[in-house]
N, C-alpha and C positions, 0 to 999 in steps of 0.2 A: 316069599317073605324077604324083604330087603334086610341085609345084615350090615353091621358096622364094617367099614373097610379095614384092610390089613394095616397094622401099625397103630391102631386106635385102642386105647385102654379105657373101658367103660366102668364107672362106679356109680351105683344108685344108692341114694340115701332117702329114707322115707320122709324125714322131716329135717329141715336145715334152716338156718337163719337166712342165708342167701347163697345160691350156688356160686356166684362170683367170689364171695368171701371164702367159701370152702375151697375153691379152686386155687386160691393164693397159696395154700399149703401143699399143692400138688403140681408144681411147675415143671411138668415133663411134657414135651411135645406130643400131641395126640391124645392127651387125657380128656375124657368126656365125663362130666359130672351131671347127673340128673337127680331130681328130687320130686317126691310125691306132693309135697307142699313146702312153701317157704313162710317163715314167720316174720321175716324182715326183707322181703324182696325189694329191689331198688331199680328205678329207672334213671333217666338222665337227671342231672342236677340233684341227685340224692332223693328224688321223689319216691314215695311208696309205690310198689307195683302190686296190684291185687293178685292174690295167689290162691284161689280156690282149687280144691282137688279136681283132677280130671284134665287139667291143662298141662302144657309142656313147660318145664323149667329146666333149662340146660345151660351149662357153661363148657366151652371148649378151649383148651389151652393149645396155643399154636405159636411156634417159634417163627419170628420174622427177621428180616435182614437188619433193620434198624428202625428207630422211631419214625423216621420220615415215611417209611413204607406202611406204617401202621394205619394211617388214615384211609388207605385204599380198601381196607378190609371191611369198613362199614358198608360200602357199596357191594362188594363181593358177597358179603353175608346176606344182604337183602336179596340179591339175585339167587343165591343158593336156596334161601328159604322159599322164594316164590316158586322155583322149580320143584322143590321138595313138596310143597303144598299141592301142586298140580299132580305130582306123581302119587302122593298119598291118597288123593281123592279120585284119581283116575280121570280128571277133568282138565284137559289142556286149555279149555276156554274159561277157566275160573277167572272172574273179573278182578284181578289183583292189580294194584298200583303201588309204586314205591315213592315214598315221601322223604325228601331230604331232611336230615342226613341218614336216618336209620329206622324208619317205620315201614311196615307192610300193611297196606289198606285193602279191605275187601268191601266193594260197594261204597267206597268213600269213607268207611269207618275203620278204626285201628284194629287190626287182627293180631299183629305181632310187633313187639318192640325189641330193639337191639341195644345193648350197652357194651361198649369196648373199653377195656382198661389195660394199661401196659405195666409190666413188671420186669425187673432185671434179675438175672441169676447167673453167676459165673461169667459176667460180661456178655451175656446173651439177652436179647429182648424177646419177651414172651407176651403175646396178647391173651387176655382172658375175654373170650367172646361170649357174653351172656345173651340169652334170648328167651323170651316168654311168648308162647303162642296160645291164644284163647281157643282151645279146642272144644270145650264143653260149657264155658261160662265166661261172662265178661261184665264189666261195669256198664252203666247206661250209655256213656259216651263212646263206647267201643262196640265191637261185635265178636261173636264166637262162631266157629266153623259149623258146629252142629245146627245152631239156630238159623244161620244164614243159608246153608246148603242142604241140610238134612243128612250130611255125611258124618259118620262116626269114625273117628281116627283116634287110636290110643296114643298116649304119650310115647310109649316104646316105639311104635311104628313111625311116629313123626320124627323122633330122635334119629332113628336109623336112616330114614330118607334124607334128613337134613345133613347129617355128617357125610354121607356118601356124596350128596350134591355139593357140599362145601369142598370136599377133597377134589372133586372134578373141576370146580371153578378155580381152585388154587393152582392146579396143574395147568389150566389154561392161562392164568395170569403169568405163571413162570415162563410159558412158551411164547406168549403173544404180547405181554405187557399190559399196562393199565388201560390202554385205549380200547381194547375189546370189552373190558368191564364197563368202562364209561359209556360206550356206545349202546351196549345192551341195557344198562341202567336207564339211560335217557329214553330208550324205546318204550320203557314201562313206567316212566316218571309221571307222577300225579300233577296235573294242571300246568304243563308247560305253556307259557304264553299268557297265563292269567296273572292277576294282581295278587301280591302277597305282602304281608307285613312281617318285618323282622324286629324282634325285641332283644336288645342287649342290656346289660346291667345299667349302662349310663345313657342309653338313647334308644329310640325306636324310629324306624323309617320304612318306607314302602316302595314298591316298584313292580315291574313285570318280571316274572320268572323266566329268565333267558337260557337256563341250563346250568351245567357245571363245567368248570375248566379242567385242564389235564391233571390237576392235583386233587380234584374232588371238591373244590370250593364252589359255593353257590354263586351264580352270576345274576345280578339284579339290574335290569335296565331302568334307569331313572328317567324322569320326565324330559330331561334335556338330551336323552339318547345315550348318555354315557353309561358304561357298565361299572357297577360296584361289586367288588369281590367280597364275599362273606364267608368266613371260615368257622364261625360259631354263632350261636344264638337260637332263639325259639322262633319257629316259622309258623305263621298263621295265614291261611288262604282266605281271601276276602271275596 
């Protein structure tokens, strides 16, 4: 049985509005909040996150150097989750892909979503890293681990694997820098070289997915061959 690594404080609540909201009141490095169900789970742009029982709903509080470093953790978290899913299922060949900036896909469908929010306390920057993993159920547009693989993984097991994997990836980031995170993320990226559409509040545009830069921004190759840097927006693969 994988346990939580040292220095981690775990608190489980059976029902909560949102683990990320709950974690705002627990801004201590290494705090892990899990919930049996959420009544107001949130994804990007404030969208509702389907939260049936049996899935993983987790938020991790992690102190980071500054706001500039915070963006690196979306990619680190996705890598950590991919490794954790493989460890939890015992399947190193699990066909996972990482979608910019913060989704984990299984067989092309969304298995896991990640939501990062930053808070400050005593002049320190803390990330609240929220993640939801469809272990036992999912909306029609997504997938769940049990239906897709036949593997039964409990939320507790998934949480322990994820936090251990996250701590290992964070140690690697501190030793080797973001390049190692970027390279490993790109190696598992969904649809490199294919056409995608980006939607922003004021415009939409398309191009070929050329990768991510050293800061984690999406690189989009336009028809004239020029690269456009995208730091936010909704991405749709066409």
